[in-house]
C-alpha positions in Angstrom: 197.8 134.0 103.0 195.9 137.2 101.8 193.9 139.5 104.0 191.2 139.1 101.5 190.8 135.3 102.0 187.0 134.1 102.8 187.9 133.0 106.2 189.3 136.2 107.4 186.8 138.1 105.4 183.9 136.1 107.6 185.8 137.2 110.8 185.6 140.7 109.5 182.0 140.6 109.1 181.5 139.0 112.5 183.6 141.7 114.3 181.5 144.5 112.4 178.3 143.0 113.3 179.3 143.2 116.8 180.1 147.1 116.5 183.8 146.9 117.2 185.8 149.7 116.2 188.0 150.0 113.0 191.3 149.9 115.0 190.1 146.7 116.7 189.1 145.2 113.6 192.7 145.7 112.1 194.4 144.4 115.2 192.3 141.4 115.8 192.7 140.4 111.9 196.4 140.9 112.0 197.0 138.7 115.0 194.7 136.1 113.8 196.5 135.9 110.4 199.9 135.7 112.3 198.5 132.8 114.3 197.5 131.0 111.3 201.0 131.6 109.4 202.5 130.4 112.7 200.8 127.0 112.3 201.9 127.0 108.7 198.6 128.2 107.5 196.4 125.3 109.2 192.8 126.2 109.5 191.9 127.3 113.3 189.2 124.9 113.4 191.5 122.2 113.4 193.7 123.7 116.0 192.9 123.6 120.0 193.9 125.2 123.2 197.3 123.8 123.1 198.1 125.5 119.8 196.8 128.7 121.1 198.8 128.4 124.0 202.1 127.4 121.9 201.7 130.9 119.9 201.2 133.1 122.7 204.3 131.6 124.6 206.0 132.0 121.5 205.2 135.7 121.4 206.1 136.1 125.1 209.3 134.3 124.9 210.8 134.2 121.5 209.4 137.7 120.3 209.5 139.5 123.5 206.5 141.3 123.0 205.1 143.9 125.4 202.3 142.8 127.9 199.7 144.9 126.3 200.7 143.3 122.7 200.2 139.8 124.6 196.7 140.9 125.6 195.7 142.1 122.2 196.9 138.7 120.7 194.9 136.7 123.4 191.7 138.7 122.8 191.8 138.2 119.0 192.1 134.5 119.3 189.5 134.5 122.1 187.2 136.3 119.7 188.3 133.8 116.9 187.2 130.9 118.9 184.6 131.9 121.1 182.6 134.1 118.9 183.3 133.1 115.3 184.1 129.5 115.7 181.8 129.0 118.9 184.7 126.7 120.4 185.5 127.2 124.1 189.2 127.3 124.7 188.9 126.5 128.6 191.8 127.6 130.9 194.8 127.8 128.8 197.2 127.8 131.7 198.8 130.8 130.3 200.0 133.6 132.3 200.9 137.2 130.8 204.2 138.5 131.6 204.2 140.8 134.5 203.8 144.5 133.8 206.1 146.8 135.3 204.7 150.0 136.6 206.3 152.9 134.6 205.8 156.6 135.8 204.6 158.7 133.3 206.8 161.4 131.7 205.2 165.0 132.9 206.2 168.4 131.6 206.4 171.5 133.4 204.2 174.6 132.5 207.3 176.3 131.2 208.2 173.2 129.1 204.7 173.2 127.6 204.9 176.9 126.6 208.5 176.2 125.1 207.1 173.5 122.9 204.1 175.4 121.9 206.0 178.4 121.2 207.8 176.5 118.4 204.5 175.0 116.7 202.1 176.7 114.5 198.8 176.0 112.7 196.6 173.0 113.2 199.3 170.9 114.9 199.6 173.5 117.6 195.9 173.7 118.5 195.7 170.0 118.5 198.4 169.9 121.1 197.0 172.9 123.0 193.7 171.0 123.3 195.3 167.7 124.4 197.1 169.9 127.2 194.0 171.8 127.9 191.6 168.8 128.0 193.4 165.7 128.8 192.4 163.9 125.7 194.2 161.1 123.6 195.3 162.7 120.1 192.9 160.2 118.4 189.9 161.4 120.9 190.9 165.1 119.7 191.1 164.2 116.1 187.8 162.4 116.0 186.1 165.6 117.2 182.9 166.6 115.5 181.3 169.9 115.4 178.3 168.6 117.6 180.9 167.6 120.3 182.3 171.1 121.2 180.3 173.4 123.4 182.3 176.7 123.6 179.4 178.4 125.8 180.0 175.9 128.5 183.7 175.4 128.0 183.3 171.6 127.5 184.1 168.9 125.0 182.1 165.4 124.7 184.4 162.8 123.8 182.5 159.9 122.3 183.5 156.0 121.7 186.8 156.7 123.7 189.0 153.7 125.1 186.5 151.3 126.3 183.7 152.3 124.1 183.0 155.1 126.6 181.4 158.4 126.3 182.8 161.5 128.5 182.8 165.1 128.9 186.1 167.0 129.7 187.1 170.7 129.7 187.6 173.1 127.0 190.3 175.7 127.7 189.1 179.3 127.1 192.4 180.2 125.4 191.6 177.8 122.5 188.1 179.4 121.7 188.9 181.9 119.3 191.0 179.3 117.3 188.3 176.7 117.5 185.7 179.2 116.2 187.9 179.8 113.3 188.3 176.1 112.7 184.8 175.4 113.0 184.0 178.2 110.3 186.6 176.5 108.0 185.2 173.1 108.5 181.9 174.0 107.6 183.1 175.9 104.4 184.9 172.6 103.3 181.8 170.5 104.1 179.8 172.7 101.7 182.2 172.2 98.9 182.4 168.3 99.7 178.5 168.4 99.4 178.3 169.9 96.0 180.4 166.9 94.9 178.0 164.6 96.6 179.8 163.6 99.6 180.8 164.8 103.2 182.4 163.5 106.3 183.0 159.9 107.0 180.2 158.5 109.2 179.6 155.1 111.2 178.1 152.8 108.6 174.6 152.0 110.5 174.3 155.9 111.1 175.1 156.7 107.5 172.6 153.7 106.2 169.8 154.9 108.7 170.4 158.8 107.8 171.6 158.8 104.1 171.7 162.6 104.1 173.4 163.1 107.6 176.8 164.0 105.8 175.2 167.1 104.8 174.6 168.4 108.3 177.3 170.5 110.0 177.0 168.9 113.2 178.7 165.7 111.8 181.6 167.5 110.3 185.0 166.9 111.8 186.8 169.6 113.5 190.0 168.5 112.0 189.3 167.3 108.7 191.8 165.5 106.4 193.3 167.4 103.6 192.5 164.1 101.3 189.6 162.3 100.1 189.3 158.6 100.9 187.2 155.7 100.4 184.8 154.5 103.5 186.0 151.3 104.7 182.8 149.7 104.6 180.7 151.3 101.9 183.7 152.2 99.5 182.0 155.5 98.9 184.2 158.8 98.7 184.2 160.8 102.1 186.5 163.2 104.2 187.9 161.4 107.3 189.6 163.3 110.2 193.3 164.3 110.0 195.7 161.5 110.6 197.7 161.3 113.7 201.2 161.0 112.2 200.9 164.8 111.0 200.5 165.9 114.6 203.2 163.5 115.8 205.6 164.7 113.3 205.2 168.3 114.0 205.4 167.8 117.5 208.8 166.0 117.6 210.0 168.7 115.2 209.0 171.4 117.8 210.4 169.0 120.8 214.1 169.1 119.0 214.0 172.7 118.4 213.0 173.2 122.2 216.0 171.1 123.4 214.0 169.5 126.1 215.7 166.3 127.2 212.6 164.0 127.6 211.0 161.6 125.8 207.9 163.2 124.6 204.8 162.2 122.6 201.3 163.3 122.3 200.2 161.4 125.3 202.8 163.3 127.4 200.5 166.2 127.4 197.5 164.1 128.6 200.1 163.0 131.5 200.7 166.6 132.1 197.0 167.7 132.3 196.4 165.3 135.2 199.2 166.1 137.2 199.0 169.8 136.9 195.4 169.7 137.8 196.2 167.5 140.9 199.3 169.9 141.6 196.7 172.9 141.7 194.2 171.1 144.0 191.7 169.7 142.1 190.2 166.6 143.4 191.6 163.2 142.2 188.1 161.8 141.6 187.2 165.1 139.4 190.5 164.2 137.6 189.4 160.4 137.1 186.4 161.5 135.6 188.0 164.0 133.1 190.4 161.5 131.9 187.8 158.7 131.7 189.5 156.2 134.2 187.6 153.2 135.5 189.8 152.3 138.3 191.0 155.4 140.6 194.2 153.0 141.0 195.0 154.2 137.3 194.4 158.1 138.2 196.6 157.5 141.2 199.8 157.0 139.3 199.9 160.9 138.9 200.4 161.4 142.4 203.9 159.9 142.3 205.4 162.3 139.6 204.2 165.7 141.4 207.3 166.3 143.0 205.6 167.8 146.0 202.9 165.2 146.7 199.5 166.4 146.1 198.7 165.6 149.9 201.6 168.1 150.8 204.5 165.9 151.4 207.8 167.5 150.8 211.5 166.4 151.3 212.7 166.4 154.7 215.9 167.9 153.1 213.9 171.1 153.0 213.5 171.5 156.7 217.1 171.7 157.5 
């Protein structure tokens, strides 16, 4: 079954009408397609809650997919039936696997410095901002020039996880590099504008303000080196840099640093939170900077402090 089938295209349009992100759109279409193929290409309208439960059980028991993957698959099928087909699934009687609590991997300040020492260019600046601001890597790469306030040392994260906006810190040590990057981005935008295009924009905004791509405010801080097609309009545009380039540069640096930890871009967000708590920052402030809805999510970092944020230390130290 091709992803361009009339049925899947109708689902795609339903997703876009409701303003879901492109990442969510891809995930939902993927799992809906997997569901259809699992049932030998039967139309979902001919299937019912029992068929949905069988598919989810197969994922959990035969495919051993992670808990979060099970949740995405379930949300995809709930959207398919309740939003698109207008069919209530009712109680599926399906329980997600129990998610184990895993402590985040945290780097010491010395390890962060060592990794950064083995990096350069744009990738180094991105990692510095992840550690200095507590952003997710794609939140950083999606930053537009209007989201950066050097005077107030703040960044505005727009449409983050859960479609939430928030503000976070901007490290003063990044400001000179950011100023240079901003100048480069504006020059690149001017060159693109001469060819009649600019940064990719949300479809509704680009439609309402057709010349917004000429405004420096909408330019990405980390623009891609290549031109692409807008996923909706198919018009040429410049998107932000892809996270794969940052991940590859980071892994190269980690190998050169000989640090025996499993490190990825998200490790620097964990380290940001942990180091703030260690230096006495209020946990609710950290919660706001990270954009967590639940304080319990933020409290996981109190378990990796070594010396607990409340001052607890090992009794061995009293001997």
